[in-house]
C-alpha positions in Angstrom: 0.0 0.0 0.0 2.8 2.4 0.9 4.6 1.7 -2.4 1.4 2.4 -4.4 1.0 5.7 -2.5 4.5 6.7 -3.6 3.6 5.8 -7.2 0.7 8.2 -7.0 2.9 10.9 -5.5 5.5 10.3 -8.2 2.8 10.8 -10.8 1.6 14.0 -9.1 5.1 15.4 -9.2 5.2 14.8 -13.0 2.6 17.3 -14.0 3.4 17.0 -17.7 2.2 13.4 -17.8 -0.4 13.2 -15.1 -2.7 15.3 -13.0 -1.1 17.5 -10.4 -3.4 16.3 -7.6 -3.7 13.0 -5.9 -7.4 12.8 -6.7 -6.7 13.5 -10.3 -4.1 10.8 -10.6 -6.3 8.3 -8.8 -9.2 8.9 -11.1 -7.4 8.8 -14.4 -9.0 6.3 -16.8 -7.7 2.7 -16.7 -4.9 3.4 -14.1 -6.2 1.8 -10.9 -8.4 -1.3 -10.8 -10.5 -0.1 -7.8 -11.7 2.8 -9.9 -12.3 0.9 -13.1 -14.2 -2.0 -11.4 -16.5 0.2 -9.4 -15.2 -0.3 -5.9 -14.5 3.4 -5.5 -18.1 4.3 -6.0 -19.2 1.8 -3.4 -17.5 3.8 -0.6 -15.8 2.4 2.5 -16.5 -1.2 3.0 -14.1 -2.0 5.8 -13.9 0.9 8.2 -10.9 -0.5 10.2 -8.8 -0.9 7.0 -9.9 2.6 5.8 -8.6 4.1 9.0 -5.3 2.2 8.7 -5.0 3.6 5.1 -5.7 7.1 6.3 -2.9 6.8 8.9 -0.5 5.5 6.3 -1.4 8.3 3.9 -0.7 10.9 6.5 2.6 9.3 7.4 3.6 9.1 3.7 2.7 12.7 2.9 4.4 14.0 6.1 7.7 12.3 5.5 7.3 9.7 8.3 7.7 6.8 5.9 10.6 6.4 3.5 9.9 5.9 -0.2 10.6 2.2 -1.0 10.3 2.5 -4.8 12.3 5.7 -5.7 10.9 7.3 -8.9 8.7 4.4 -9.9 5.5 5.6 -11.6 4.0 2.3 -12.7 3.2 -1.1 -11.1 1.3 -4.2 -11.6 0.5 -7.4 -9.7 2.6 -10.5 -10.5 -0.4 -12.4 -11.9 -0.8 -10.0 -14.8 1.6 -9.0 -17.6 0.7 -5.7 -19.1 2.5 -4.9 -22.5 3.8 -1.5 -21.2 6.2 -3.4 -18.8 8.3 -4.3 -21.8 9.2 -0.6 -22.3 9.6 0.1 -18.6 12.6 0.0 -16.3 12.3 -2.5 -13.4 12.7 -0.8 -10.0 11.6 -3.3 -7.4 9.3 -6.1 -6.5 7.4 -5.9 -3.2 5.4 -9.0 -2.3 3.1 -9.6 -5.3 3.6 -6.2 -7.0 6.3 -5.1 -9.4 7.3 -1.5 -9.7 8.7 0.3 -12.8 9.7 3.7 -14.1 8.3 4.5 -17.5 
């Protein structure tokens, strides 16, 4: 989760390619599965997990957690193989997600 948060922030920092806001990056078409599959519109399902995510987001945005993925701006789960990965530079694998710079 923290690594994905840093992907979002890396995209926000690259205003020429993506939106310059977290909300804008998160809602870009076909970028994050929870938006595309409708989970976002269903709202908070697990209140405890939501609260944990809020704390993580605060800590990430206030420099209390180190960036584990450098300038990575793309990622995917290990069980998928998107074509864009062939043009990307591998950064790191964390659990079942692989992070890249593209």
